[in-house]
C-alpha positions in Angstrom: -36.3 -43.1 -214.4 -39.6 -44.1 -216.2 -41.1 -43.7 -219.6 -43.8 -40.9 -219.5 -46.0 -40.2 -222.5 -45.1 -41.7 -226.0 -45.9 -39.5 -229.0 -45.7 -41.1 -232.4 -45.1 -39.0 -235.3 -45.2 -40.3 -239.0 -43.7 -37.9 -241.5 -44.6 -37.6 -245.2 -42.5 -38.8 -248.0 -41.6 -35.2 -248.9 -41.3 -32.3 -246.5 -42.8 -29.1 -248.1 -40.8 -26.9 -245.6 -37.4 -28.1 -247.2 -36.0 -26.5 -250.4 -36.8 -28.4 -253.5 -39.6 -30.4 -251.9 -42.4 -28.0 -252.1 -43.3 -29.1 -255.6 -46.7 -30.0 -257.0 -45.9 -33.5 -257.9 -44.4 -34.1 -254.6 -47.4 -32.8 -252.8 -49.5 -35.1 -254.9 -47.3 -38.0 -253.9 -47.9 -37.1 -250.3 -51.6 -36.9 -250.7 -51.9 -40.1 -252.7 -49.8 -42.1 -250.2 -51.5 -43.5 -247.2 -49.3 -42.8 -244.1 -48.2 -45.7 -241.9 -50.8 -45.7 -239.0 -49.6 -44.7 -235.6 -50.7 -48.0 -234.1 -48.6 -49.9 -236.6 -45.5 -48.0 -235.3 -46.6 -48.2 -231.6 -47.1 -52.0 -231.7 -43.4 -52.3 -232.7 -42.1 -50.4 -229.7 -40.0 -52.5 -227.2 -41.0 -50.2 -224.3 -44.3 -48.9 -222.8 -45.4 -46.0 -220.8 -44.6 -46.2 -217.1 -42.0 -48.8 -217.6 -38.3 -48.1 -216.5 -36.5 -46.3 -219.3 -33.9 -48.4 -221.1 -31.5 -46.8 -223.5 -30.8 -50.3 -224.9 -34.5 -50.8 -225.7 -34.7 -47.4 -227.4 -31.7 -48.0 -229.5 -33.0 -51.6 -230.5 -36.4 -50.1 -231.4 -34.8 -47.7 -233.7 -33.0 -50.5 -235.4 -36.1 -52.5 -235.6 -38.1 -49.7 -237.2 -35.2 -48.9 -239.6 -35.4 -52.5 -240.7 -38.9 -52.1 -242.2 -38.7 -51.4 -245.9 -41.7 -48.9 -245.8 -39.8 -46.6 -243.4 -36.7 -44.5 -244.4 -35.5 -44.0 -240.9 -36.5 -43.7 -237.3 -35.5 -41.5 -234.4 -36.6 -41.7 -230.7 -36.1 -38.5 -228.8 -36.7 -37.3 -225.2 -39.1 -34.3 -225.3 -39.7 -33.5 -221.6 -38.3 -34.5 -218.2 -40.4 -34.3 -215.0 -38.0 -34.3 -212.1 -40.8 -34.9 -209.4 -42.2 -38.1 -211.1 -38.8 -39.1 -212.6 -40.4 -39.6 -216.0 -39.3 -38.7 -219.5 -41.7 -38.1 -222.4 -40.5 -39.7 -225.7 -41.2 -38.8 -229.3 -41.0 -41.7 -231.8 -40.5 -40.1 -235.2 -40.4 -42.1 -238.5 -40.4 -41.1 -242.1 -42.4 -43.0 -244.7 -41.3 -43.9 -248.2 -43.4 -44.6 -251.3 -44.5 -48.2 -250.6 -46.6 -48.9 -253.8 -44.5 -50.4 -256.5 -46.2 -50.6 -259.9 -44.7 -51.1 -263.2 -41.8 -52.7 -265.1 -38.7 -54.2 -263.6 -35.4 -54.8 -265.4 -32.3 -56.6 -264.3 -29.1 -57.7 -266.0 -26.2 -59.7 -264.7 -23.9 -62.3 -266.1 -24.9 -61.5 -269.7 -28.6 -62.5 -269.1 -31.7 -60.4 -268.5 -34.6 -60.7 -266.1 -37.7 -58.7 -266.9 -41.0 -58.4 -264.8 -44.2 -56.6 -264.1 -45.0 -56.0 -260.4 -47.8 -54.5 -258.3 -46.6 -54.4 -254.7 -47.5 -52.5 -251.5 -45.2 -53.0 -248.7 -47.4 -51.0 -246.3 -50.8 -52.0 -247.3 -53.4 -49.6 -245.9 -50.7 -48.2 -243.7 -50.5 -51.3 -241.6 -47.1 -52.6 -242.5 -48.5 -55.5 -244.4 -47.1 -56.6 -247.8 -49.3 -57.5 -250.8 -47.6 -58.3 -254.0 -48.7 -59.7 -257.4 -45.8 -60.1 -260.0 -44.8 -61.7 -263.2 -41.0 -62.2 -264.0 -39.0 -63.9 -266.8 -35.4 -65.1 -266.2 -32.9 -67.6 -267.5 -34.6 -70.3 -265.3 -38.3 -69.8 -265.6 -41.4 -67.5 -266.0 -43.1 -66.9 -262.7 -46.5 -65.6 -261.6 -46.2 -64.9 -258.0 -48.7 -63.8 -255.3 -47.5 -62.9 -251.7 -49.1 -61.7 -248.5 -47.0 -61.0 -245.4 -48.1 -59.5 -242.0 -45.2 -58.9 -239.7 -47.6 -58.3 -236.8 -50.9 -60.2 -236.9 -53.5 -58.2 -235.1 -50.9 -55.9 -233.7 -49.0 -58.8 -232.0 -45.4 -60.0 -232.6 -46.8 -63.0 -234.5 -46.0 -62.8 -238.2 -47.4 -64.7 -241.2 -46.6 -65.3 -244.8 -48.6 -66.8 -247.7 -47.2 -67.2 -251.1 -48.0 -69.0 -254.3 -45.9 -69.2 -257.5 -47.3 -70.4 -260.8 -44.1 -71.2 -262.8 -43.6 -72.2 -266.4 -42.1 -75.5 -265.1 -44.2 -76.2 -262.1 -45.6 -74.5 -259.0 -44.8 -73.7 -255.4 -47.0 -72.8 -252.4 -45.8 -71.6 -248.9 -47.3 -70.8 -245.5 -45.4 -69.7 -242.5 -46.7 -68.5 -239.1 -44.5 -67.8 -236.0 -43.4 -65.5 -233.3 -39.6 -64.9 -233.7 -37.2 -63.7 -231.2 -38.1 -60.1 -232.2 -35.7 -58.5 -229.7 -32.6 -59.4 -227.7 -34.8 -59.6 -224.5 -37.6 -61.7 -226.0 -38.2 -64.9 -223.8 -39.7 -67.3 -226.3 -40.2 -68.1 -229.9 -42.4 -70.6 -231.7 -43.9 -71.3 -235.2 -44.2 -73.5 -238.3 -43.8 -73.4 -242.0 -44.9 -75.4 -245.0 -43.6 -75.4 -248.4 -44.6 -77.7 -251.4 -44.0 -77.6 -255.1 -42.2 -78.9 -258.2 -39.9 -77.2 -260.8 -37.3 -77.9 -263.4 -33.8 -77.6 -262.1 -30.9 -76.8 -264.5 -27.2 -77.5 -263.9 -24.6 -75.3 -265.4 -21.2 -75.5 -267.0 -19.4 -72.4 -268.3 -22.5 -70.3 -268.1 -24.5 -72.6 -270.3 -27.2 -75.2 -269.2 -25.5 -78.6 -268.9 -28.8 -80.5 -268.2 -32.0 -80.3 -266.4 -34.2 -82.5 -264.2 -37.5 -82.3 -262.3 -37.7 -81.8 -258.6 -40.7 -82.3 -256.3 -40.3 -80.8 -252.8 -42.3 -81.1 -249.6 -41.1 -79.4 -246.5 -42.5 -78.9 -243.0 -41.0 -77.4 -239.8 -42.3 -76.7 -236.4 -39.9 -75.0 -233.9 -39.6 -73.2 -230.7 -37.1 -71.5 -228.3 -36.6 -70.3 -224.9 -34.4 -67.5 -223.5 -33.7 -65.7 -220.1 -33.5 -62.5 -222.2 -30.6 -60.0 -222.4 -28.2 -60.5 -219.6 -24.8 -59.0 -219.1 -24.8 -57.8 -222.8 -25.7 -61.3 -224.2 -28.9 -63.0 -225.4 -28.6 -66.8 -225.0 -31.3 -69.0 -226.4 -32.1 -72.7 -226.5 -33.8 -73.9 -229.6 -35.6 -77.1 -230.7 -37.8 -78.3 -233.6 -38.7 -81.1 -236.0 -38.1 -80.8 -239.8 -39.5 -82.9 -242.6 -37.6 -82.4 -246.0 -38.5 -84.6 -248.9 -37.1 -84.1 -252.4 -37.8 -86.4 -255.2 -36.0 -86.3 -258.6 -36.9 -87.5 -262.1 -35.8 -87.0 -265.6 -37.6 -84.1 -267.3 -39.4 -84.5 -270.6 -37.3 -83.6 -273.7 -34.2 -83.3 -271.6 -31.1 -85.5 -271.7 -29.0 -85.9 -268.6 -25.2 -85.4 -269.0 -24.5 -86.0 -265.3 -26.1 -88.6 -263.0 -29.7 -87.8 -261.8 -29.6 -86.8 -258.0 -30.8 -89.4 -255.5 -34.2 -88.9 -253.8 -33.7 -87.5 -250.3 -36.0 -87.8 -247.4 -34.8 -86.3 -244.1 -37.0 -86.4 -241.1 -35.4 -85.4 -237.8 -35.9 -83.6 -234.5 -33.1 -81.0 -233.8 -31.9 -78.9 -230.9 -29.7 -75.9 -230.9 -28.3 -72.8 -229.1 -27.9 -69.2 -230.1 -25.8 -66.5 -228.6 -26.0 -62.8 -229.6 -23.9 -60.1 -228.2 -25.4 -56.6 -228.0 -22.9 -54.3 -229.7 -24.2 -52.1 -232.5 -23.3 -48.7 -233.8 -24.8 -46.5 -236.5 -23.0 -45.2 -239.6 -23.6 -43.4 -242.9 -22.1 -44.0 -246.4 -20.7 -47.3 -245.8 -23.0 -50.0 -247.4 -25.8 -47.6 -248.1 -26.1 -44.1 -249.6 -27.3 -41.3 -247.2 -29.1 -43.8 -244.9 -28.5 -44.6 -241.3 -26.9 -48.0 -241.1 -26.9 -50.3 -238.1 -23.5 -52.1 -237.9 -23.3 -55.2 -235.8 -19.9 -55.6 -234.1 -21.1 -57.9 -231.5 -20.4 -61.6 -231.9 -23.2 -64.1 -232.9 -23.2 -67.9 -233.0 -26.0 -70.2 -233.8 -25.6 -74.0 -233.8 -28.0 -76.9 -234.5 -27.7 -80.6 -234.5 -30.3 -83.1 -235.6 -30.6 -86.9 -235.9 -32.4 -88.4 -239.0 -33.4 -92.1 -238.8 -35.8 -94.5 -240.4 -37.8 -94.7 -237.1 -38.8 -91.1 -237.8 -39.7 -91.7 -241.5 -36.3 -90.8 -243.0 -34.7 -92.8 -245.8 -31.4 -92.9 -244.0 -29.6 -92.5 -240.7 -27.7 -89.3 -240.5 -26.4 -86.5 -238.1 -27.4 -83.3 -239.6 -25.6 -80.0 -238.4 -25.8 -76.3 -239.1 -23.8 -73.4 -237.7 -23.6 -69.7 -238.3 -21.3 -67.2 -236.8 -20.3 -63.6 -237.4 -18.3 -60.9 -235.6 -17.0 -57.4 -236.2 -13.9 -55.7 -234.9 -13.0 -51.9 -234.9 -9.6 -51.2 -236.2 -9.3 -47.5 -235.0 -11.7 -44.8 -235.9 -11.5 -45.2 -239.7 -11.2 -49.0 -240.1 -13.2 -52.0 -239.4 -13.5 -55.6 -240.4 -16.4 -58.2 -240.3 -16.3 -62.0 -240.4 -19.0 -64.5 -241.3 -18.9 -68.2 -241.5 -21.6 -70.8 -242.2 -21.5 -74.7 -242.1 -24.1 -77.2 -243.1 -24.0 -80.8 -243.8 -24.6 -84.5 -242.9 -22.6 -87.2 -241.3 -23.8 -90.6 -242.7 -22.5 -94.2 -242.7 -19.9 -93.4 -245.3 -18.8 -90.0 -243.7 -19.4 -86.4 -244.6 -22.1 -85.8 -247.2 -23.5 -82.7 -248.8 -21.3 -80.5 -246.4 -20.6 -77.0 -247.3 -18.2 -74.6 -245.3 -18.3 -70.9 -246.3 -16.6 -67.8 -244.9 -16.2 -64.2 -245.7 -14.2 -61.2 -244.3 -15.1 -57.6 -245.2 -12.7 -54.7 -244.6 -13.7 -51.0 -244.6 -11.3 -48.1 -244.5 -12.8 -44.6 -244.3 -10.6 -42.2 -246.2 -12.8 -39.2 -246.0 -16.6 -38.7 -245.3 -17.3 -39.3 -249.0 -14.6 -41.9 -249.8 -14.1 -45.4 -248.7 -12.0 -48.3 -249.6 -13.6 -51.7 -249.4 -12.1 -55.2 -249.7 -13.7 -58.6 -249.2 -12.5 -62.2 -249.5 -14.9 -65.2 -249.4 -14.3 -68.9 -249.9 -16.4 -72.1 -250.0 -15.5 -75.8 -249.7 -18.0 -78.6 -250.5 -17.6 -82.2 -249.5 -19.5 -84.8 -251.5 -22.3 -82.3 -252.4 -25.8 -83.9 -253.4 -26.0 -83.8 -257.2 -28.7 -81.0 -257.2 -26.3 -78.7 -255.3 -23.7 -76.9 -257.4 -21.0 -74.6 -256.1 -21.0 -71.8 -258.8 -19.0 -68.7 -259.4 -19.8 -66.0 -262.1 -21.4 -62.8 -262.9 -24.4 -63.4 -260.7 -22.5 -63.7 -257.5 -19.4 -61.6 -257.7 -17.2 -62.2 -260.7 -18.9 -59.4 -262.7 -16.9 -59.7 -266.0 -18.1 -63.1 -266.7 -21.4 -64.8 -267.6 -23.5 -66.2 -264.7 -22.8 -69.5 -263.2 -19.7 -69.6 -265.2 -17.4 -71.8 -263.0 -18.4 -74.9 -260.9 -16.5 -77.2 -258.7 -16.1 -78.4 -255.1 -14.3 -75.2 -253.8 -14.2 -71.5 -254.6 -12.6 -68.3 -253.7 -13.3 -64.7 -254.6 -11.5 -61.5 -253.8 -13.0 -58.0 -254.5 -11.6 -54.6 -254.0 -13.6 -51.3 -254.4 -13.0 -47.7 -254.2 -16.3 -46.1 -253.2 -17.3 -42.5 -253.8 -20.4 -41.0 -252.1 -21.4 -37.7 -253.7 -23.6 -35.0 -252.2 -25.5 -35.0 -255.6 -29.2 -35.4 -254.7 -31.1 -34.9 -258.1 -34.7 -33.9 -257.7 -34.3 -34.8 -254.1 -35.2 -38.4 -255.0 -31.8 -40.2 -255.5 -28.4 -40.2 -253.8 -25.6 -40.8 -256.3 -22.4 -42.7 -255.7 -19.7 -44.3 -257.8 -17.3 -47.2 -257.6 -14.2 -48.6 -259.3 -13.6 -52.2 -258.6 -11.6 -55.4 -259.4 -12.6 -59.1 -258.9 -10.6 -62.2 -259.0 -11.8 -65.7 -258.4 -11.6 -69.4 -259.2 -13.0 -72.8 -258.4 -11.3 -76.0 -257.7 -12.4 -79.7 -258.2 -14.4 -81.2 -260.9 -18.0 -80.4 -261.6 -20.9 -82.8 -261.8 -19.9 -83.8 -265.3 -16.2 -84.2 -264.4 -14.9 -81.1 -266.0 -11.8 -79.6 -264.6 -11.7 -75.9 -263.4 -10.8 -73.0 -265.6 -8.2 -71.5 -263.3 -8.0 -67.9 -262.0 -10.4 -65.5 -263.6 -10.3 -61.7 -263.0 -12.1 -58.4 -264.1 -12.0 -54.7 -263.6 -14.7 -52.2 -264.0 -16.5 -49.1 -262.9 -20.0 -48.5 -261.7 -22.8 -46.0 -260.9 -24.7 -46.3 -257.6 -28.2 -44.7 -257.2 -29.6 -44.7 -253.7 -33.4 -44.7 -253.6 -34.4 -42.0 -250.9 -38.2 -42.1 -251.5 -39.4 -45.6 -252.1 -39.3 -49.0 -250.7 -38.6 -51.1 -253.8 -34.8 -51.3 -253.6 -32.0 -49.5 -251.7 -29.2 -49.1 -254.2 -29.4 -49.5 -258.1 -26.1 -50.8 -259.5 -25.2 -50.0 -263.0 -21.7 -51.6 -263.8 -19.4 -52.0 -266.7 -17.0 -54.9 -266.2 -14.1 -56.0 -268.4 -12.8 -59.6 -268.2 -9.0 -59.8 -268.0 -8.8 -63.5 -268.5 -10.7 -63.8 -271.7 -12.3 -67.2 -272.6 -13.9 -68.0 -276.0 -17.4 -66.8 -276.3 -17.2 -64.1 -273.5 -18.1 -60.6 -274.3 -15.3 -57.9 -274.0 -17.5 -55.9 -271.8 -20.3 -57.0 -269.4 -23.1 -54.7 -268.5 -24.8 -55.4 -265.2 -28.0 -53.5 -264.0 -29.6 -54.7 -260.7 -30.9 -53.6 -257.4 -28.9 -54.4 -254.2 -29.7 -53.9 -250.6 -26.1 -52.4 -250.3 -23.4 -50.5 -252.2 
């Protein structure tokens, strides 16, 4: 059976035929918004007319289109079957969201605020390109940032990114061009990236700045990969590249160091790697999103890299550099599932392991009713002789919601979270989906921090939160508004923490 005609339909943000959406202001929004161009959608299809029909490619194309922030959802449906020609006509239907983000941003977590002004279009001129100009102020720095991204240069699978940040403590410039493995059946990948800049790096202790130093960074990478495509449900890829990573550290003006200054680090090395991805995906609703189609990956994934840095290549040391990433999911009946993720990175030098970090996480979901779900997660990290510019931190900004940001530090950490999630059918103004959560967090660190301080022990909190799912725009999937109460009170900690931030998940 072959693919016949392909009809692309791009739907407006609001559908006037639906109750509650035939409103003047919504019609204005439709008229002001430039729809995604048909060719921008068509260029992302993994199948063409007259090709053999593949259900796998149809499902993967839907996942790819749903991954674009300027599209709310995607559906590919057969419309007509011609028995004599053995062809099937297909309709590719996508729904736009409001892609222009003007105005003021506010974010609060760990007892600190982040404010900003942004003008961003994630679907510039309907071509799927991102153009952004923003100013933001947070606990670390003020930043004026300009970004341009094209996920499909001239309608191809090549993508590019150009960014420049003018910070209060330095500046950064970035350029990246490449063709990724954009599908499981892609046969090759290639590209390069450049990044250069300088900034003031702060180290933290109990939520307060311990000291600060200046870092100058230059990075370059060129890479490529080959694959035989998707075979027997697996994509297997050979990878290779060359990396240049040069970081230089110095004392900052008007700053006094409490811990030792990090040593300069220049790593230049070729690397080789392999990647395995199992094709096992399902769709779900009301799990990590609110009223959106979610693509859950149950298939196993493993990526491993190994490089050798040496003075002969221009490095300042001899070292074996390894990276690995793996994830897998498992169905535990119709109502339960669990997902695992693990990451490893580090170096082996003359004196053994250095700057090595092992991280792992397990996430468990139990569907109680269509609108209620129990969620639990456990994650841990272990660092071996980390470089002095790398801190293992735990606080209000990464899961321990009742405490200040970057509150605990050490050489190992663990965090357990449980949540009862509620997904309501409340759809105010047909703009937002509303949910709620009750949660508890408990975590701690082990080992001394960079200044030799001992860990604080187990810390825990409980709280409740409101979840607001954004159904009509692309500038954030779920807004979190949480109130968290620390159960292990420490001096100087507020009795209640307010957190307001946008997440990509519940």
